C-alpha positions in Angstrom: 91.9 -17.7 11.9 90.2 -21.0 12.5 92.5 -24.0 12.4 92.0 -27.7 12.7 94.2 -28.9 15.6 93.3 -32.5 16.2 91.2 -35.2 14.6 90.3 -38.5 16.2 88.5 -41.2 14.2 87.2 -44.4 15.7 85.5 -47.4 14.0 85.0 -45.8 10.6 85.5 -47.6 7.3 89.1 -48.9 7.4 90.0 -46.9 10.5 89.9 -48.7 13.8 91.4 -45.8 15.8 93.3 -42.9 14.4 94.4 -39.7 16.1 96.1 -36.9 14.0 97.4 -33.5 14.9 97.5 -30.6 12.4 99.4 -27.4 11.9 99.0 -24.1 10.1 100.1 -23.6 6.5 99.8 -26.2 3.8 99.5 -29.8 4.8 99.8 -32.5 2.1 98.1 -35.9 2.3 99.4 -38.6 0.0 99.1 -42.4 -0.2 98.5 -45.2 -2.6 95.1 -45.5 -4.2 92.7 -47.2 -1.8 94.8 -46.5 1.2 92.1 -44.4 2.8 92.9 -40.8 2.1 89.3 -39.9 1.2 88.1 -41.9 4.2 89.7 -39.2 6.4 87.7 -36.5 4.5 84.5 -38.6 4.8 85.0 -38.9 8.6 85.6 -35.1 8.8 82.4 -34.6 6.9 80.5 -36.2 9.8 81.8 -33.4 12.0 80.4 -31.0 9.5 76.9 -32.4 9.8 76.8 -34.8 6.8 74.9 -38.0 7.0 76.7 -41.2 7.9 76.5 -44.1 5.4 75.8 -47.3 7.4 78.3 -49.1 5.1 81.0 -46.9 6.5 80.6 -48.3 10.0 83.6 -50.6 10.5 82.1 -52.8 13.3 78.3 -52.5 13.6 78.5 -53.8 17.1 80.6 -50.8 18.3 80.0 -47.0 18.4 81.6 -44.9 15.7 83.1 -41.6 16.9 84.8 -38.7 15.2 86.1 -35.8 17.2 87.8 -32.6 16.0 89.4 -29.8 17.9 89.6 -26.3 16.4 91.4 -23.2 17.3 88.8 -20.4 16.8 90.7 -17.4 18.2 89.8 -14.1 16.6 87.2 -15.5 14.2 84.3 -13.7 15.8 82.2 -16.7 16.7 81.2 -15.5 20.2 77.8 -14.4 19.1 77.1 -17.7 17.4 78.0 -19.6 20.6 75.9 -17.2 22.7 72.8 -17.4 20.4 72.9 -21.2 20.5 73.6 -21.5 24.3 77.0 -23.0 23.8 80.1 -22.6 25.9 82.7 -20.5 24.1 86.4 -21.2 24.6 88.6 -19.0 22.3 91.5 -21.4 21.9 89.6 -24.6 21.6 86.3 -25.8 20.1 85.7 -29.5 20.3 83.1 -31.1 18.0 82.2 -34.7 18.5 79.9 -36.9 16.4 78.8 -40.3 17.6 77.0 -43.0 15.7 75.6 -45.5 18.2 75.0 -49.2 17.6 71.7 -49.2 15.6 72.5 -46.0 13.7 71.4 -43.3 16.1 73.5 -40.2 15.7 74.4 -37.5 18.3 76.5 -34.4 18.0 78.3 -32.3 20.7 80.0 -29.0 20.7 82.2 -28.5 23.7 80.4 -31.5 25.3 77.0 -29.9 24.9 74.5 -31.7 22.7 73.4 -29.9 19.5 71.1 -30.7 16.6 72.4 -31.2 13.1 71.2 -27.8 11.9 73.4 -26.0 14.5 76.3 -28.3 13.7 76.1 -27.5 10.0 75.8 -23.8 10.7 78.9 -23.9 12.9 80.8 -26.1 10.3 80.5 -23.4 7.6 82.8 -21.2 9.9 85.3 -23.9 10.5 86.0 -26.0 7.4 85.5 -25.7 3.7 85.9 -29.1 2.0 86.4 -28.7 -1.8 86.4 -31.6 -4.2 85.4 -32.2 -7.8 82.1 -33.4 -6.4 81.5 -30.0 -4.8 82.2 -28.0 -7.9 78.5 -27.6 -8.5 78.6 -24.9 -5.8 80.5 -22.7 -8.3 77.5 -22.6 -10.6 75.1 -21.4 -8.0 74.1 -17.7 -8.3 74.1 -17.3 -4.5 77.7 -18.5 -4.2 78.8 -16.2 -7.0 77.1 -13.2 -5.4 78.6 -14.0 -2.0 82.1 -14.1 -3.5 81.7 -10.6 -4.9 80.2 -9.3 -1.7 83.0 -10.9 0.3 85.6 -9.2 -1.9 83.8 -5.9 -1.7 83.6 -6.0 2.1 79.8 -5.7 1.8 79.0 -7.7 4.9 77.9 -4.7 7.0 76.0 -3.2 4.1 74.4 -6.6 3.4 73.3 -6.8 7.1 71.8 -3.3 6.9 70.0 -4.2 3.6 68.7 -7.5 5.1 67.2 -5.7 8.0 65.6 -3.0 5.7 64.3 -5.6 3.2 62.8 -7.7 6.0 61.0 -4.6 7.2 59.8 -3.9 3.7 58.5 -7.5 3.3 56.7 -7.4 6.6 55.1 -4.0 5.8 54.0 -5.3 2.3 52.6 -8.4 3.9 50.6 -6.4 6.4 49.4 -4.0 3.7 48.3 -6.9 1.5 46.4 -8.5 4.4 44.7 -5.2 5.2 43.8 -4.6 1.6 42.3 -8.1 1.4 40.3 -7.5 4.6 39.3 -4.1 3.2 38.0 -5.6 0.0 36.1 -8.2 1.8 34.7 -5.7 4.3 33.6 -3.4 1.5 31.9 -6.3 -0.2 29.9 -6.7 3.0 29.5 -3.0 3.8 26.0 -2.7 2.3 24.7 -5.7 4.1 26.3 -4.5 7.4 24.7 -1.1 6.9 21.3 -2.7 6.2 21.6 -4.8 9.4 22.5 -1.7 11.4 19.8 0.3 9.8 17.1 -2.2 10.9 18.3 -2.0 14.5 18.6 1.8 14.5 15.2 2.1 13.0 13.6 0.2 15.9 15.2 2.7 18.4 15.6 -0.1 21.0 15.8 0.7 24.7 17.5 -1.4 27.3 15.1 -4.1 28.8 12.4 -2.9 26.5 11.2 -6.4 25.7 10.5 -7.3 29.3 8.4 -4.2 29.8 6.5 -4.7 26.6 5.8 -8.4 27.5 4.4 -7.3 30.8 2.2 -4.6 29.1 1.0 -7.2 26.6 0.0 -9.5 29.3 -2.0 -6.7 31.0 -3.8 -5.5 27.8 -4.6 -9.0 26.7 -6.6 -9.8 29.9 -8.4 -6.5 30.8 -11.9 -8.1 31.4 -10.5 -11.0 33.5 -8.4 -8.7 35.5 -11.2 -6.2 36.1 -13.5 -9.0 37.3 -10.8 -10.3 39.7 -10.2 -6.8 41.1 -14.0 -6.1 41.5 -14.4 -9.4 43.4 -11.5 -8.4 45.7 -12.9 -4.9 46.2 -16.4 -6.2 47.1 -15.0 -8.9 49.4 -13.1 -6.3 51.3 -15.7 -3.5 51.4 -18.8 -4.3 49.5 -21.6 -4.7 52.1 -22.3 -5.4 55.8 -20.7 -8.8 55.3 -17.5 -7.5 53.9 -14.1 -7.8 55.6 -14.0 -4.1 56.5 -17.5 -4.3 58.2 -16.4 -7.3 60.2 -13.2 -5.6 61.3 -15.0 -2.5 62.4 -17.5 -4.7 64.4 -14.5 -6.5 66.1 -12.8 -3.2 66.9 -16.0 -1.8 68.5 -16.6 -4.9 70.7 -13.0 -4.8 72.0 -13.2 -1.1 72.7 -16.4 -1.8 74.7 -14.4 -4.0 77.1 -11.5 -1.8 77.7 -12.8 -0.4 81.0 -13.2 -3.9 82.4 -10.2 -5.4 80.5 -7.6 -2.7 80.0 -5.2 -5.2 78.4 -7.4 -5.4 75.3 -7.0 -1.7 74.5 -3.9 -2.5 72.4 -5.7 -5.3 70.5 -8.6 -2.9 69.7 -6.1 -0.4 68.4 -4.4 -2.9 66.2 -7.7 -4.1 64.7 -8.7 -0.6 64.1 -5.4 0.0 62.2 -6.0 -3.1 60.2 -9.3 -1.8 59.2 -7.8 1.5 58.1 -5.1 -0.4 56.1 -7.7 -2.6 54.5 -9.7 0.4 53.5 -6.6 1.9 51.9 -6.0 -1.3 50.0 -9.6 -1.3 48.8 -9.1 2.3 47.5 -5.9 1.2 45.7 -7.6 -1.8 44.1 -10.4 0.4 43.0 -8.0 2.8 41.4 -6.2 0.0 39.5 -9.6 -1.3 38.4 -10.5 2.1 37.1 -7.2 2.4 35.2 -7.8 -0.9 33.4 -9.1 0.2 30.1 -9.8 -2.1 27.2 -7.5 -0.5 24.5 -7.3 -2.8 21.4 -5.3 -0.1 19.5 -2.6 -0.1 22.2 -2.5 -3.9 22.4 -2.0 -4.0 18.7 0.8 -1.5 18.9 2.5 -3.6 21.6 2.1 -6.8 19.7 3.5 -5.2 16.5 6.5 -3.9 18.5 7.2 -7.2 20.1 6.9 -9.0 16.8 9.4 -6.7 15.2 11.8 -7.3 18.1 11.3 -11.1 18.0 12.0 -11.1 14.2 15.4 -9.4 14.7 16.2 -11.7 17.6 15.6 -14.7 15.4 17.6 -13.2 12.6 20.6 -12.6 14.8 20.1 -15.8 16.9 19.8 -13.9 20.2 17.2 -13.9 23.0 16.9 -10.3 24.2 16.8 -6.7 23.3 20.0 -6.2 25.3 21.7 -8.8 23.0 20.4 -6.8 19.9 21.9 -3.6 21.4 25.3 -5.3 21.7 25.1 -6.4 18.0 24.1 -2.9 17.0 27.2 -1.6 18.8 29.4 -4.2 17.1 28.0 -3.4 13.6 28.6 0.3 14.2 32.2 -0.5 15.2 32.7 -2.6 12.0 31.4 0.1 9.8 33.5 2.8 11.5 36.6 0.6 10.9 35.7 0.2 7.2 35.1 3.9 6.9 38.5 4.6 8.5 40.4 1.9 6.7 41.2 4.2 3.8 43.3 6.3 6.2 44.9 3.2 7.7 45.8 1.8 4.3 47.2 5.1 3.2 49.4 5.3 6.3 50.6 1.7 5.8 51.2 2.4 2.1 53.4 5.3 3.0 55.3 3.0 5.4 55.8 0.5 2.6 57.0 3.3 0.2 59.4 4.6 2.8 60.8 1.1 3.5 61.1 0.5 -0.3 63.0 3.8 -0.8 65.4 2.8 2.0 65.9 -0.7 0.6 66.3 0.6 -2.9 69.0 3.1 -1.8 70.9 0.4 0.0 70.5 -2.0 -2.9 71.9 0.6 -5.3 74.8 1.2 -2.9 75.5 -2.6 -2.9 75.1 -2.7 -6.7 77.7 0.0 -7.2 80.3 -1.8 -5.1 79.5 -5.1 -6.7 80.0 -3.8 -10.2 83.3 -2.2 -9.4 84.6 -5.3 -7.6 83.2 -7.6 -10.3 85.4 -6.0 -13.0 88.5 -6.2 -10.8 87.7 -9.8 -9.8 87.2 -10.9 -13.5 90.7 -9.4 -14.3 92.3 -11.2 -11.4 90.7 -14.4 -12.3 92.0 -14.3 -15.8 95.5 -13.5 -14.6 95.5 -16.3 -12.1 93.9 -18.9 -14.3 96.1 -18.5 -17.3 99.2 -20.2 -15.7 97.0 -23.1 -14.6 96.6 -24.5 -18.1 93.9 -22.1 -19.2 95.9 -19.7 -21.3 93.0 -18.7 -23.5 90.5 -18.2 -20.7 88.1 -15.3 -20.8 86.3 -14.6 -17.5 83.6 -12.0 -16.8 81.0 -11.3 -14.3 77.7 -10.3 -16.0 75.7 -7.9 -13.9 72.0 -7.1 -14.6 69.4 -5.2 -12.6 66.4 -7.0 -11.3 63.5 -6.1 -9.0 64.3 -5.9 -5.3 64.8 -9.2 -3.7 66.6 -10.7 -0.7 70.0 -10.0 -2.3 69.4 -6.5 -3.5 68.7 -5.4 -7.1 71.5 -7.4 -8.8 71.7 -10.6 -10.7 75.3 -11.7 -11.1 76.6 -14.5 -13.3 80.1 -15.9 -13.7 80.7 -16.4 -17.4 83.8 -18.1 -18.9 85.3 -19.3 -22.2 88.2 -21.6 -22.2 89.0 -21.6 -26.0 90.2 -18.8 -28.2 87.5 -16.8 -30.1 84.8 -18.5 -28.0 82.0 -16.5 -26.5 81.7 -16.6 -22.8 78.9 -18.8 -21.4 77.6 -19.5 -17.9 80.3 -21.4 -16.1 77.9 -24.3 -15.4 77.5 -24.9 -19.2 81.1 -24.8 -20.3 83.7 -26.1 -17.9 84.9 -29.6 -17.3 85.4 -31.0 -13.8 89.2 -30.3 -13.8 88.7 -26.8 -15.2 86.1 -25.9 -12.6 88.4 -27.2 -9.9 91.1 -24.8 -11.0 88.6 -21.9 -11.4 87.4 -22.6 -7.8 91.1 -22.6 -6.7 91.6 -19.2 -8.2 88.5 -17.9 -6.5 89.7 -19.2 -3.1 93.1 -17.6 -3.8 91.6 -14.2 -4.5 89.1 -14.3 -1.6 91.8 -15.4 0.9 93.7 -12.2 0.2 90.9 -10.1 1.7 88.5 -12.3 3.7 89.1 -14.5 6.7 88.3 -18.0 5.5 88.0 -21.2 7.4 90.3 -24.2 7.0 90.2 -25.3 3.3 90.5 -28.9 2.4 91.2 -29.7 -1.3 90.3 -33.3 -2.1 92.2 -34.2 -5.4 91.1 -31.0 -7.1 94.3 -31.2 -9.2 93.2 -34.2 -11.2 93.9 -33.9 -14.9 96.9 -31.6 -14.7 100.7 -32.3 -14.6 104.1 -30.6 -15.1 104.2 -26.9 -14.9 100.5 -26.5 -14.4 100.6 -28.9 -11.4 103.5 -26.9 -10.0 101.4 -23.7 -10.4 98.5 -25.4 -8.6 100.7 -26.3 -5.7 102.2 -22.8 -5.6 98.7 -21.3 -5.5 97.7 -23.6 -2.7 100.9 -22.5 -0.8 100.1 -18.9 -1.4 96.6 -19.4 0.1 98.2 -21.2 3.0 100.1 -18.1 4.0 96.9 -16.7 5.6 94.7 -19.7 6.2 95.2 -23.4 7.0 95.1 -25.5 3.8 94.9 -29.3 3.7 95.2 -31.0 0.3 95.0 -34.6 -0.9 97.0 -35.1 -4.0 98.6 -37.6 -6.3 100.9 -35.0 -7.9 104.5 -34.6 -6.7 104.6 -31.1 -8.0 101.8 -30.2 -5.6 103.1 -32.2 -2.7 106.5 -30.4 -3.0 104.8 -27.2 -1.8 103.7 -28.7 1.5 104.9 -27.4 4.8 103.7 -30.6 6.4 103.2 -34.0 4.9 101.0 -36.9 6.1 101.2 -40.3 4.4 98.2 -42.6 4.5 98.9 -46.3 4.4 97.0 -49.6 4.6 98.0 -52.5 6.8 96.6 -56.0 7.0 96.1 -57.3 10.6 94.5 -60.2 12.2 91.3 -58.2 12.5 91.4 -57.1 8.9 92.8 -54.3 6.8 93.2 -51.0 8.7 94.2 -47.5 7.6 97.0 -45.6 9.3 98.6 -42.2 9.0 102.2 -41.2 9.6 103.7 -37.7 9.7 106.8 -37.4 7.5 109.9 -35.4 8.4 111.8 -33.5 5.8 113.8 -36.5 4.5 110.7 -38.7 4.4 108.8 -35.9 2.7 111.5 -35.8 0.0 111.6 -39.6 -0.4 107.8 -39.8 -0.7 107.9 -37.2 -3.5 110.6 -39.2 -5.2 108.4 -42.3 -5.0 105.5 -40.3 -6.5 107.8 -39.3 -9.3 109.3 -42.7 -10.1 106.6 -45.2 -9.0 107.9 -48.4 -7.4 111.3 -48.1 -9.0 112.9 -45.5 -6.7 116.2 -44.2 -8.2 118.7 -41.5 -7.8 117.2 -39.5 -10.6 113.9 -39.4 -8.9 115.5 -38.4 -5.6 117.3 -35.6 -7.4 114.1 -34.5 -9.1 112.3 -34.5 -5.7 115.0 -32.3 -4.1 114.8 -29.9 -7.1 111.0 -29.7 -6.8 111.1 -29.0 -3.1 113.9 -26.5 -3.6 112.0 -24.7 -6.3 108.8 -24.7 -4.3 110.6 -23.1 -1.3 111.7 -20.2 -3.5 108.3 -19.5 -5.0 
């Protein structure tokens, strides 16, 4: 079990420096009103992640520090430390909270800095501070459900359900998103199909626009091109003044000098080859000229085709046929996805249905155990509460079925009636502060029998009771302390008599102001303190005898 071993408080409220050690079992804290008992609880609350009131800083020029050491052996916190990158030491966990000058707060676990969220999460495993101010927890549905699940041993089943329900929620979210996308896509389907149809109808070919633009340029300038080609042809081989005629003349002259100038033979050959090449070019130009036909119908067809292409390019804000082909491919893919989305949605719906069946099955299994334990719990609560001044109490756990949620399919409500012939009502609507404290004490007593609880601190939860009821409250706290560490602040001697350990808080005036101190009482001092609690300032033999009797009786219970 977890257990508080040491608590050090520095520069907090009336405490200058205070170091306390703690043991297992039931520890009683007593002291005069205003001595500082609740200050100790306030300081411990800092360790648990609560905010620090600036008014609680004793000397604003000094750092405030609270440090607590816990024994956490066998409490199964290894995974928590691992998940939060903290060093794990089985026999000691040291938590320190520092409030620097100026108010900046820092927290440490085993000397490693942590944020407040991690600190609060860890604190729930270490200490449970229960006071009249925290009784509102009892009215919360989640707390009530957690109590029943704890008693039912439902933690493994809850984990399995949590996993299954998370999968269900994720699948439902995915299905909803797909259905929304599907609805939007179907709304656009006709338009997408229209756009695709326009592109398919054109039967576009890759680079077609470039080829058409070249053809358009040719067909638009047939007369000019034919005139240019005719001029070229005539210049090369039109008459005796043409280039070909001059080349032939040059070749003949060179050939006539070969006998006298053998070195010009090659030149003559090259000129003759040039003449042949020029003649071939002339024939090619002539062929091109012949192929140039003025075809207004073809030009109109090309212009119409290009205009249709340009119109779609403007519509889709692109600059080429290749871009249009890419858009056509994208539109086809979108429509294919829409057409296949029915199958996708059906498959995902089947996944959701399967996850829901699994979650429903686990929820019903949880529900069965909860209902069984709820009846047993209600009976135990009634039996435990009656001796605590609530003899007419009626307690029940109302169970109702609700749609699947994070907790399963159950809604649980603790209902209570404290007066005879009174109908039970939700506990938040019926109980006084003192009654709620005793109801919570009963719950802790029942849960402690089956569940490993952290250290419990009761801060004056016995207010408003006395006599035999107070003795029963102390006895119940002692019973709880058989399995877990219990610390209680009390004004009642009947409760204090049940303590295995006793700390007395006192207040002292010094040169630097009033300070709070704590002293551990031995058995004789424990007895004398209870006698003082019984008699007030006038300590007498009767009070001492009563104190001895109270202690003796408590030891036998």
